[in-house]
C-alpha positions as CSV (number, residue, x, y, z in Angstrom):
1,X,-15.0,-19.9,-11.8
2,X,-14.8,-16.1,-12.2
3,X,-12.6,-15.2,-15.1
4,X,-9.0,-13.8,-14.9
5,X,-9.8,-10.6,-16.2
6,X,-12.2,-9.5,-13.1
7,X,-9.5,-9.4,-10.3
8,X,-6.8,-7.9,-12.8
9,X,-9.4,-4.9,-13.7
10,X,-10.6,-4.4,-9.8
11,X,-6.0,-4.7,-8.9
12,X,-5.9,-2.5,-11.7
13,X,-8.7,0.2,-10.4
14,X,-7.1,-0.4,-6.7
15,X,-3.7,0.2,-7.7
16,X,-4.4,3.6,-10.0
17,X,-6.7,5.3,-7.3
18,X,-3.5,4.5,-5.0
19,X,-0.9,6.1,-7.1
20,X,-2.9,8.7,-7.9
21,X,-3.4,9.7,-4.4
22,X,0.1,8.5,-3.1
23,X,0.9,11.7,-5.6
24,X,-2.1,14.5,-5.6
25,X,-2.3,14.3,-1.4
26,X,-0.2,16.1,1.0
27,X,-1.5,14.9,3.9
28,X,1.2,12.3,5.0
29,X,-1.5,9.5,6.8
30,X,-3.6,9.7,3.3
31,X,-0.2,9.1,1.2
32,X,0.3,6.2,3.8
33,X,-3.1,4.8,3.0
34,X,-2.9,5.3,-0.4
35,X,0.6,3.3,-0.7
36,X,-1.5,0.5,1.6
37,X,-3.6,0.3,-1.8
38,X,-1.2,0.0,-3.5
39,X,-0.2,-3.3,-1.6
40,X,-3.6,-4.2,-1.8
41,X,-3.3,-5.0,-5.5
42,X,-0.5,-6.0,-5.9
43,X,-1.4,-8.7,-3.3
44,X,-4.7,-9.4,-5.0
45,X,-3.1,-9.8,-8.4
46,X,-0.6,-12.6,-6.4
47,X,-3.6,-14.7,-5.6
48,X,-5.4,-14.3,-8.4
49,X,-2.3,-15.4,-10.7
50,X,-1.4,-18.4,-8.0
51,X,-5.1,-19.3,-8.2
52,X,-4.8,-19.7,-12.2
53,X,-1.2,-20.8,-12.7
54,X,-1.0,-23.0,-10.2
55,X,-4.8,-23.6,-8.5
56,X,-3.2,-26.8,-5.9
57,X,0.0,-24.6,-4.2
58,X,-0.5,-21.9,-2.2
59,X,2.5,-19.9,-3.5
60,X,0.8,-16.5,-4.0
61,X,-0.9,-16.2,-1.0
62,X,2.8,-17.4,1.2
63,X,3.9,-14.4,-1.0
64,X,0.8,-12.2,0.2
65,X,1.3,-12.9,3.5
66,X,5.3,-11.6,2.8
67,X,4.3,-8.5,1.5
68,X,1.5,-7.8,4.7
69,X,4.2,-8.6,6.9
70,X,6.5,-6.2,4.9
71,X,3.4,-3.6,5.0
72,X,2.6,-3.8,8.7
73,X,6.2,-3.2,9.2
74,X,6.2,0.0,7.0
75,X,3.1,1.4,8.5
76,X,4.3,1.1,12.0
77,X,7.5,2.7,11.2
78,X,5.7,5.0,9.2
79,X,3.2,6.1,11.7
80,X,6.4,6.2,14.7
81,X,7.8,8.9,12.0
82,X,4.6,10.8,11.6
83,X,3.5,10.8,15.1
84,X,6.9,13.0,16.0
85,X,6.6,15.1,13.8
86,X,2.8,15.7,14.5
87,X,3.7,16.5,18.2
88,X,7.0,19.0,17.1
89,X,4.9,20.7,14.1
90,X,1.1,19.9,15.2
91,X,0.6,19.0,11.3
92,X,1.3,17.1,8.8
93,X,1.6,18.4,5.4
94,X,4.9,17.1,3.7
95,X,5.2,20.4,2.1
96,X,5.1,22.5,5.3
97,X,8.1,19.8,6.7
98,X,11.7,20.3,6.5
99,X,12.9,18.9,9.7
100,X,15.7,16.5,8.2
101,X,16.9,19.8,6.1
102,X,19.8,21.3,9.1
């Protein structure tokens, strides 16, 4: 059995890298990928704690499936918005986009 600290450390590193990338990147697609890394870190925590707290039940795995469903919806909506912006302005640099201001 793998000790609890290993997956939790991996999840913390993944979340830290995703947070750093989301805060420092200017490209919208890269920020979206970093948010996905953070959601995957949360899924890893859910599955890890489910395995160690209640190994016979699949509650963490079910919650992870819900998070993946929400993440898929978030990605599809965000990519649709990014594609519309890219078609109109020929770039996806978030600091240069001011379409929401009238």
